[in-house]
C-alpha positions as CSV (number, residue, x, y, z in Angstrom):
1,M,96.4,60.9,75.7
2,K,97.4,64.5,76.4
3,Y,93.9,65.7,76.7
4,K,93.2,63.4,79.7
5,K,95.8,65.3,81.7
6,I,94.2,68.6,80.5
7,L,90.8,67.5,81.6
8,K,92.1,66.0,84.9
9,S,93.3,69.4,85.6
10,L,89.9,71.0,84.9
11,Q,87.9,68.8,87.4
12,K,85.9,70.8,90.0
13,N,84.2,69.7,93.1
14,A,80.6,70.1,93.3
15,V,78.0,69.6,96.1
16,R,75.0,67.6,94.7
17,I,71.5,68.3,95.8
18,R,68.9,65.6,95.7
19,Y,65.5,66.1,97.4
20,A,62.8,63.7,98.7
21,E,59.2,63.7,98.7
22,T,58.0,63.8,102.3
23,K,55.1,65.6,104.2
24,N,57.3,66.1,107.3
25,E,58.3,69.6,108.0
26,C,61.9,70.5,107.6
27,P,63.7,71.7,111.0
28,T,64.3,75.4,111.3
29,G,67.4,76.3,109.3
30,A,67.5,73.0,107.5
31,S,68.6,72.8,103.9
32,K,65.5,72.6,101.7
33,I,64.0,73.6,98.3
34,G,60.7,75.7,98.5
35,G,58.5,75.9,101.4
36,K,58.5,78.8,103.7
37,P,62.0,80.2,104.3
38,D,63.4,80.4,107.8
39,L,64.5,84.1,108.0
40,P,65.3,86.5,110.6
41,A,62.2,88.4,111.9
42,D,63.3,91.8,110.4
43,F,63.9,90.5,106.9
44,E,62.4,92.5,104.1
45,W,61.1,90.3,101.4
46,Y,62.5,90.9,97.9
47,Y,60.4,92.6,95.4
48,F,61.2,93.4,91.6
49,N,59.0,95.7,89.8
50,N,56.5,95.8,92.5
51,R,56.3,91.9,92.3
52,P,57.4,89.7,95.1
53,L,60.3,87.2,94.3
54,S,59.7,83.5,94.7
55,F,61.7,81.5,97.4
56,L,63.6,78.9,95.7
57,A,65.8,77.1,98.2
58,Q,68.0,77.5,101.5
59,I,71.3,75.9,101.9
60,N,72.6,75.4,105.5
61,C,76.3,76.0,105.0
62,E,77.3,73.8,107.8
63,E,75.3,71.1,106.2
64,A,77.0,71.6,102.9
65,K,80.5,71.8,104.4
66,P,81.6,68.2,104.4
67,F,80.7,68.1,100.8
68,D,82.5,71.3,99.7
69,K,85.9,69.8,99.1
70,D,87.4,73.1,98.3
71,G,86.0,75.1,101.0
72,L,84.5,77.6,98.7
73,L,81.2,78.3,100.5
74,P,80.9,79.9,103.8
75,S,81.5,77.4,106.6
76,K,78.5,78.8,108.8
77,G,75.2,80.5,108.1
78,I,72.5,80.0,105.4
79,L,72.1,80.9,101.8
80,Y,68.8,81.8,100.4
81,F,67.9,81.8,96.8
82,F,65.2,84.0,95.3
83,N,63.9,84.7,91.9
84,E,61.1,86.3,89.9
85,L,60.1,83.2,88.0
86,D,58.5,85.0,85.0
87,L,61.8,86.3,83.6
88,W,64.9,85.5,81.7
89,G,68.4,86.7,82.2
90,Y,69.3,88.8,79.2
91,Y,68.5,92.3,80.3
92,P,71.2,94.0,82.6
93,R,68.3,95.9,84.2
94,N,66.8,92.8,85.4
95,K,69.6,91.8,87.5
96,D,67.6,92.2,90.9
97,R,64.9,89.8,89.9
98,A,67.1,87.1,91.3
99,R,68.6,87.6,94.7
100,V,70.9,85.6,97.1
101,Y,70.8,86.4,100.9
102,Y,73.3,85.5,103.1
103,Y,72.5,85.1,106.8
104,Q,75.5,84.5,109.4
105,G,73.7,84.9,112.7
106,D,72.0,82.2,115.2
107,I,69.8,79.5,113.8
108,S,67.8,80.0,116.9
109,D,66.8,83.5,115.9
110,L,65.1,82.3,112.7
111,V,61.4,82.1,112.0
112,K,59.4,80.5,109.2
113,T,58.3,83.5,107.3
114,D,54.9,83.6,105.6
115,F,54.8,84.5,101.9
116,P,53.7,88.1,100.9
117,D,50.0,88.2,100.2
118,D,50.6,89.3,96.7
119,L,52.7,86.3,95.7
120,D,50.8,84.3,93.1
121,E,50.1,80.8,94.3
122,D,51.5,79.5,91.1
123,F,54.9,80.8,91.9
124,I,55.1,79.0,95.4
125,I,57.2,76.0,95.4
126,P,56.3,73.4,98.1
127,E,58.8,72.2,100.6
128,F,61.2,69.5,99.8
129,P,63.8,68.3,102.2
130,V,67.1,67.7,100.6
131,S,70.2,65.4,101.0
132,L,73.7,66.7,99.9
133,S,76.8,64.8,98.7
134,S,79.9,65.5,96.9
135,E,80.7,64.8,93.1
136,I,83.4,65.7,90.5
137,N,82.5,67.8,87.5
138,L,84.0,68.5,84.1
139,P,82.8,71.5,82.0
140,D,80.7,71.0,79.2
141,W,82.2,71.4,75.8
142,E,80.9,75.0,75.4
143,E,82.3,76.1,78.6
144,Y,85.7,74.4,78.2
145,F,86.2,76.1,74.6
146,G,84.6,79.3,75.4
147,S,81.8,80.9,73.7
148,C,82.5,80.1,70.0
149,P,80.7,81.2,66.6
150,D,79.2,78.4,64.8
151,D,82.0,78.4,62.5
152,L,85.1,77.5,64.5
153,D,87.4,78.5,61.7
154,D,86.4,82.1,62.1
155,Y,86.9,82.1,65.9
156,N,89.9,84.2,66.4
157,N,90.3,84.3,70.3
158,A,94.0,83.8,70.9
159,K,93.3,82.1,74.4
160,Y,91.7,79.1,72.6
161,S,93.3,79.1,69.2
162,I,95.9,76.3,69.9
163,I,93.5,73.9,71.4
164,L,90.9,74.5,68.5
165,K,93.5,73.4,65.8
166,N,93.5,69.8,67.2
167,N,91.2,68.1,65.0
168,S,90.6,65.1,67.5
169,K,89.5,67.5,70.4
170,D,85.7,66.2,70.2
171,F,86.3,62.7,70.5
172,E,89.0,62.7,73.2
173,Y,87.2,65.2,75.1
174,I,83.8,63.3,75.1
175,D,85.3,59.9,75.7
176,Y,86.9,61.2,78.9
177,E,84.0,62.9,80.1
178,D,82.1,59.6,80.0
179,E,84.8,57.9,82.1
180,I,84.5,60.5,85.0
181,E,80.6,60.7,85.0
182,E,77.7,59.7,83.1
183,C,76.2,62.9,81.5
184,D,72.6,62.9,80.5
185,D,71.7,66.3,78.8
186,F,68.1,65.8,80.0
187,A,68.7,64.6,83.5
188,V,67.4,66.6,86.6
189,I,70.4,67.9,88.2
190,H,70.5,70.3,91.4
191,K,74.0,71.4,92.7
192,L,76.1,73.9,94.2
193,L,79.4,74.8,92.7
194,G,81.1,72.8,89.9
195,Y,80.4,73.3,86.4
196,A,76.9,74.0,84.9
197,N,75.3,71.4,82.8
198,V,75.0,73.6,79.9
199,I,71.8,73.2,77.6
200,Q,72.5,76.0,75.1
201,N,75.6,77.8,75.4
202,D,78.6,78.8,77.7
203,M,77.4,81.2,80.2
204,L,80.6,82.7,81.7
205,L,81.0,85.0,78.8
206,E,77.3,86.0,79.1
207,C,77.8,86.8,82.8
208,E,80.6,89.0,82.2
209,K,78.8,90.8,79.2
210,V,75.6,91.3,81.1
211,A,77.7,92.8,84.3
212,N,79.0,95.4,82.0
213,G,75.7,96.2,80.6
214,I,75.5,94.4,77.5
215,Y,72.0,92.9,76.5
216,C,72.7,89.2,75.5
217,G,69.4,88.3,74.1
218,N,70.8,88.9,70.4
219,S,74.0,89.5,68.8
220,S,74.8,92.8,70.2
221,E,77.6,94.9,68.6
222,I,80.7,94.7,70.7
223,S,84.2,96.2,69.9
224,E,87.0,93.8,69.2
225,S,88.7,95.3,72.3
226,D,85.7,94.9,74.6
227,L,85.0,91.3,73.5
228,K,88.7,90.4,74.2
229,R,88.4,92.1,77.7
230,Y,85.2,90.0,78.3
231,N,86.6,86.8,77.1
232,E,89.8,87.4,79.5
233,N,87.4,87.9,82.4
234,R,84.9,85.2,81.8
235,S,87.1,82.9,84.0
236,N,86.2,85.3,87.1
237,W,82.8,83.8,87.3
238,Q,81.7,80.6,89.1
239,L,78.4,78.6,89.3
240,L,77.0,79.0,92.6
241,L,73.7,77.0,92.2
242,Q,72.0,75.1,89.6
243,L,68.4,74.0,89.7
244,G,66.5,71.6,87.2
245,T,62.7,70.8,87.1
246,I,61.2,70.6,90.6
247,E,58.3,68.1,91.0
248,D,56.3,65.4,92.8
249,D,53.2,63.6,92.4
250,N,51.4,66.8,93.0
251,F,53.5,69.5,91.8
252,E,55.7,70.4,88.8
253,Y,57.8,73.5,88.0
254,M,59.8,73.4,84.8
255,W,62.0,76.3,83.7
256,G,60.9,77.1,80.1
257,D,60.9,73.8,78.3
258,C,62.8,71.2,80.5
259,G,65.4,73.9,81.3
260,R,67.6,74.9,84.2
261,I,68.4,78.1,86.1
262,Y,71.9,79.0,87.1
263,F,73.0,81.4,89.7
264,Y,76.4,82.8,88.9
265,I,78.9,84.7,91.1
266,R,82.4,86.3,90.7
267,K,85.0,84.2,92.4
268,D,86.2,87.1,94.4
269,D,82.7,88.1,95.6
270,L,82.2,84.3,96.7
271,A,85.5,84.5,98.6
272,N,84.6,87.7,100.3
273,R,81.1,86.6,101.0
274,N,79.4,89.0,98.9
275,F,76.3,87.7,97.4
276,D,74.7,91.0,96.2
277,D,76.0,90.8,92.6
278,C,75.0,87.3,91.4
279,W,73.3,86.8,88.2
280,L,70.9,84.3,87.1
281,I,70.5,82.9,83.8
282,L,67.8,80.5,82.5
283,Q,68.4,77.9,79.8
284,C,65.6,75.7,78.4
285,G,65.7,72.8,75.8
């Protein structure tokens, strides 16, 4: 079937993140979710609107390297992820309420850093050591076909028009996806890179819109020429990190209602190790 060939070409490598429940403290610089971050002594904690961001995770790039089959991540250093847990991702003005910090120095110079005194305890995630592995992803339907109106007959984006004319697209796509990977819309999936496990809609176009100052919380009026340009540029974006519900016997943090958060980055920024312009989106069930 020709769609098998198409989807085979769309496969992406991802780094799966799984955490373990343990009371052992993670070694300095090790990959982990939550806990106190291991940061350089001169690091200034991120704030947004006078509120401290929560620390989500740190990823040791040397630990991730064996599973980053395409070499997209830095080969050394640590990536840190922060977020203001009480906000969503629709407003362009809210970009800095999620931050990614890349440290390239020596691990020996890092110190376990206390949380700011004004960080609410409800927004502190306990420490979970993680294990990393490689996996193959396919795009969810929404990302494969782009952001389409509910009525596909009205969708006039030339880039996707030929594909959308095939009446059997749904069945061939879903069948092949099941052959590659068992997908559960409600599974808790944490990962780096690959494709997002979409809950509501494609986010690549949303990233491009919001990066251009477009509010995405409603159907904002956009000119036909601008929409065409945004659609052309949506492929410039890459999933960097996806986190689902974080929980153990004594703790649970859920993004909305069984949701996920997604850090996106432009591919050129990732290649240039520029993590200052990432964008975070929250989707919930």
